[in-house]
N, C-alpha and C positions, 0 to 999 in steps of 0.2 A: 468073053471072060477067059476061055482056055488058051487064046492065043496069047494074052497078055501074062498069063502064067508061065507059058513055055517060052516068052521072051526073057522073063525075069528068073527064070530056073537057076542059071549060073550064079545070079546075085544072090539068091535064097539060098543056093548050097555052100557058098563062100562065108555067107553069113553064120550059117549053121555050125560050119567047121571052126570057125573064129569064136563062137559062142561055147563050143564044146571044149576049146583049148583052154579059154578063160576060166570055164568051170574047174577044169582039172588043175590049174595053177591054184585057184582059191583054195580047193580042197586039200591039195598038198600042203599049202601054208597053215591051213587050220589044224591038220594033222600033226606037223612039226610043232607048232605053238602048243598044243594038247600035250605031246611028250616033252616038252622043255627045251627044245633043240633052238639054236639060235638061227635067225633069219638070214644071215650073211653066209653061213656055213663055215667061217673060219675059227669058231669057238670063243669063249667068253674070258680065257685067261689073261690075254693082253690087250684086251679092247678097253678104251678109254671110258665108254658109255656103259660099262658093266652095271654100274649103281642105279642108273636110269632103268635099264631093262629087267633087273632081277632084285626088285626091292624086295626084303623081307624074307628071300630064300637062301636056304642054308648052302654052304659050298658043298659041292660034290667032290668025292676022292679024286676024279679026273681033272679037277680044276675048272669045271663048268659051272 
């Protein structure tokens, strides 16, 4: 059992690193969504899909 764990250790470490990165990206997206920021980072003033993303929200002074 110990031998098989040692052989798979690099695979387990790489998988753990990828999982941590994935969770960090998800948490960042959730925080940005709660703040009302856009997902693409370019702002909403010139976005053709603004009405789809921000239904029922008032216009903020900076155009977002």
